[in-house]
Every structure is written in structure tokens, then in C-alpha cells.
C-alpha positions as CSV (number, residue, x, y, z in Angstrom):
1,X,-49.4,-45.8,-18.5
2,X,-46.6,-46.0,-16.0
3,X,-46.8,-49.8,-16.0
4,X,-46.7,-49.9,-19.8
5,X,-43.7,-47.4,-19.7
6,X,-41.9,-49.7,-17.2
7,X,-42.5,-52.8,-19.4
8,X,-41.3,-51.0,-22.5
9,X,-38.2,-49.7,-20.6
10,X,-37.3,-53.2,-19.5
11,X,-37.6,-54.4,-23.1
12,X,-35.3,-51.7,-24.2
13,X,-32.9,-52.5,-21.4
14,X,-32.9,-56.1,-22.5
15,X,-32.1,-55.0,-26.1
16,X,-29.1,-53.1,-24.9
17,X,-27.7,-55.9,-22.7
18,X,-28.3,-58.9,-25.0
19,X,-25.6,-58.1,-27.7
20,X,-23.0,-57.7,-24.9
21,X,-23.8,-61.0,-23.3
22,X,-21.2,-62.7,-25.5
23,X,-18.5,-61.0,-23.5
24,X,-19.8,-62.2,-20.1
25,X,-20.3,-65.5,-18.4
26,X,-20.4,-68.7,-20.3
27,X,-23.8,-69.5,-18.8
28,X,-25.3,-66.3,-20.2
29,X,-24.0,-66.4,-23.7
30,X,-27.3,-67.9,-25.0
31,X,-28.7,-64.4,-24.6
32,X,-26.5,-63.1,-27.4
33,X,-27.8,-65.7,-29.9
34,X,-31.1,-63.9,-30.0
35,X,-29.6,-60.4,-30.7
36,X,-29.4,-58.8,-34.1
37,X,-27.1,-56.1,-35.5
38,X,-28.0,-52.6,-34.2
39,X,-30.1,-54.0,-31.4
40,X,-28.2,-52.0,-28.7
41,X,-28.9,-48.7,-30.5
42,X,-32.5,-49.6,-31.0
43,X,-32.8,-50.6,-27.4
44,X,-31.5,-47.1,-26.3
45,X,-34.2,-45.5,-28.5
46,X,-36.8,-47.8,-27.0
47,X,-35.7,-46.9,-23.4
48,X,-35.7,-43.2,-24.3
49,X,-39.2,-43.5,-25.8
50,X,-40.5,-45.3,-22.8
51,X,-39.9,-42.3,-20.7
52,X,-42.7,-40.5,-22.5
53,X,-45.1,-43.1,-21.2
54,X,-44.3,-42.3,-17.6
55,X,-46.1,-39.0,-17.8
56,X,-45.4,-35.7,-16.2
57,X,-45.1,-35.4,-12.5
58,X,-47.2,-32.9,-10.6
59,X,-45.4,-29.8,-9.3
60,X,-45.3,-29.3,-5.6
61,X,-46.6,-25.8,-4.9
62,X,-46.6,-26.0,-1.1
63,X,-44.6,-22.7,-0.8
64,X,-46.8,-19.7,-1.7
65,X,-44.9,-16.6,-2.9
66,X,-46.5,-13.2,-2.2
């Protein structure tokens, strides 16, 4: 699930970056041609949702309290 979460996170990151590509280098403006209105907001939601796929980390209980 962590690999799937990483892939979904990268897709969301691409969705946040692509609408802003029109402001950048001339060579990268082709990226903005594939964006749609509201894509940056949707990309932020996709990135946030992908964090659920990473799963919970195990707690480190190496110190025992008495």
C-alpha cells in the first residue's frame, strides 16, 4: 500500500504543479496545456488522501515504564 500511496501522492503533486507551469520556463509551458480549472485544489486533496494509503507506523516501545 505504501507504493500505491507514493504513486497517488506523485499524481496529486503533478496536479498541483501543472497549472502553475505557465508562469515558469518557456520549455515547461506545455505542462499547463493539460491542466483544467480547479486542478490545483483537487491535487491537494489527492495528496492528502494518499497519506491514508501509507498506513500507520508502529510505535517504538523500547523504554519500559514501571
